[in-house]
C-alpha positions in Angstrom: -13.3 320.5 290.3 -16.4 322.5 291.2 -16.6 324.7 294.3 -19.8 326.3 295.3 -19.7 329.3 297.6 -22.4 329.8 300.2 -24.0 332.9 301.7 -21.7 332.4 304.7 -18.6 332.6 302.4 -19.8 335.9 300.9 -20.8 337.5 304.2 -17.4 339.0 305.0 -17.3 341.1 301.9 -20.9 342.4 301.9 -22.0 345.9 303.0 -22.5 346.4 306.8 -25.9 345.3 307.9 -26.8 343.6 304.6 -28.3 340.1 304.9 -26.8 337.5 302.7 -30.0 336.4 300.9 -28.5 334.5 297.9 -28.0 331.0 299.4 -25.4 330.0 296.8 -23.9 333.2 295.4 -21.6 331.5 292.9 -19.7 328.4 291.8 -16.3 328.0 290.3 -15.5 325.3 287.8 -11.7 325.0 288.2 -9.1 323.6 285.7 -5.4 324.0 285.9 -5.0 327.3 284.1 -8.6 328.5 283.9 -11.7 329.0 285.9 -15.4 329.4 285.0 -17.4 331.6 287.3 -21.1 331.1 287.5 -22.6 333.9 289.5 -26.3 333.6 290.5 -28.7 336.4 290.0 -30.1 338.2 293.0 -29.6 340.9 295.6 -28.2 340.8 299.1 -30.2 343.6 300.8 -29.5 346.4 298.3 -26.2 344.9 297.0 -26.1 342.9 293.8 -24.8 339.4 294.1 -21.1 339.0 293.5 -17.9 337.0 293.9 -15.6 337.4 296.9 -12.9 339.0 294.9 -9.2 338.8 294.9 -5.9 340.5 294.0 -3.8 338.9 291.3 -0.1 339.2 291.1 0.2 336.9 288.1 3.1 338.3 286.0 1.0 339.3 283.0 -2.5 340.1 281.8 -5.3 337.8 282.8 -8.2 337.7 280.4 -11.8 337.3 281.4 -14.5 336.6 278.8 -18.3 336.8 279.5 -20.0 333.7 278.1 -23.5 334.4 279.2 -25.5 337.0 281.2 -25.1 340.6 282.2 -22.9 342.0 284.8 -19.9 344.1 285.7 -16.2 343.3 286.3 -14.9 345.5 289.0 -11.2 346.3 289.0 -9.2 348.0 291.8 -5.6 348.9 292.2 -4.3 349.8 295.6 -1.3 351.8 296.9 1.4 350.4 299.1 -0.7 351.1 302.2 -3.7 349.1 300.9 -5.8 352.1 300.0 -7.7 352.2 296.7 -5.7 354.1 294.0 -7.9 353.3 290.9 -11.3 351.9 290.6 -12.8 350.7 287.2 -16.1 349.1 286.3 -16.4 347.2 283.0 -19.8 346.3 281.7 -20.1 342.6 280.8 -22.3 340.9 278.3 -21.9 337.8 276.1 -18.6 337.8 274.1 -17.0 340.7 276.0 -13.3 340.2 276.9 -11.5 342.2 279.5 -7.7 342.2 280.2 -6.7 342.6 283.8 -3.0 343.5 284.5 -1.0 342.2 287.4 -1.5 344.0 290.7 -5.2 344.6 290.3 -8.1 343.1 292.2 -11.2 341.8 290.5 -14.8 341.1 291.5 -17.6 339.9 289.3 -21.1 341.3 290.0 -24.3 340.0 288.5 -26.6 342.9 287.7 -28.9 340.9 285.4 -31.9 338.6 285.6 -30.0 335.3 284.7 -26.7 333.6 285.5 -23.5 335.5 284.8 -21.0 333.1 283.3 -17.4 334.3 283.0 -14.2 332.3 282.1 -10.7 333.5 283.0 -7.2 332.2 282.3 -6.6 332.1 286.0 -5.1 329.4 288.2 -7.3 330.2 291.1 -5.2 328.1 293.5 -1.9 329.9 292.5 0.2 331.8 295.0 -0.4 334.8 292.8 -4.1 334.9 293.8 -4.8 336.6 297.2 -8.2 337.4 298.6 -6.9 338.4 302.1 -6.6 342.2 301.3 -10.2 342.1 300.0 -11.5 340.2 303.1 -9.5 342.6 305.5 -11.4 345.6 304.1 -14.8 343.8 303.7 -14.7 344.2 299.9 -13.5 346.7 297.4 -13.7 350.5 297.7 -17.3 350.6 296.4 -20.2 348.3 296.7 -22.4 347.8 293.6 -26.0 348.4 294.7 -29.5 348.6 293.3 -30.8 352.2 293.4 -34.4 352.8 292.0 -34.0 350.0 289.5 -30.5 351.2 288.4 -26.9 350.2 289.1 -25.4 352.5 291.8 -22.3 352.7 294.0 -21.9 352.9 297.8 -18.6 353.7 299.4 -17.0 351.0 301.6 -16.3 352.8 304.9 -13.3 350.6 305.5 -11.3 352.6 303.0 -10.1 356.1 303.7 -9.7 356.9 300.0 -12.4 356.5 297.4 -11.0 357.2 293.9 -13.1 358.4 291.1 -14.9 355.6 289.3 -14.0 355.0 285.7 -16.3 352.9 283.4 -15.8 351.0 280.2 
């Protein structure tokens, strides 16, 4: 099954005041126990194009592998009140694999000039996948933005706590 997300689908997790300019931000090719994300290049205002994001409570590590393109995998762990506790940014390029433990949110961001294609051993329709906390806060604790031709970060004002950003 292939699901294509529209600019309207992405609007709830974009920065305040940003226009959703990428008409079809991403598609998901869904199989029973894996999903291929194809994230289009482009910028929505100053924010790089991305996926909606979700928390995974899958009881184990989920592995994401970049097949093509250039981007970042954003990971966030929240406390019991829904505030960000940890925030990690992992650089993606062809062949890079990233393990994401249970209880973390993920979001894929395309910072390149071509498609970003990532496969994950994820059952996207599982009860263990939950995008509601991400939607409730209009995204993760930081937005990934373009600043003078470079990748930068803007705090999401819907969070009271903005932990230090760690990178890999």
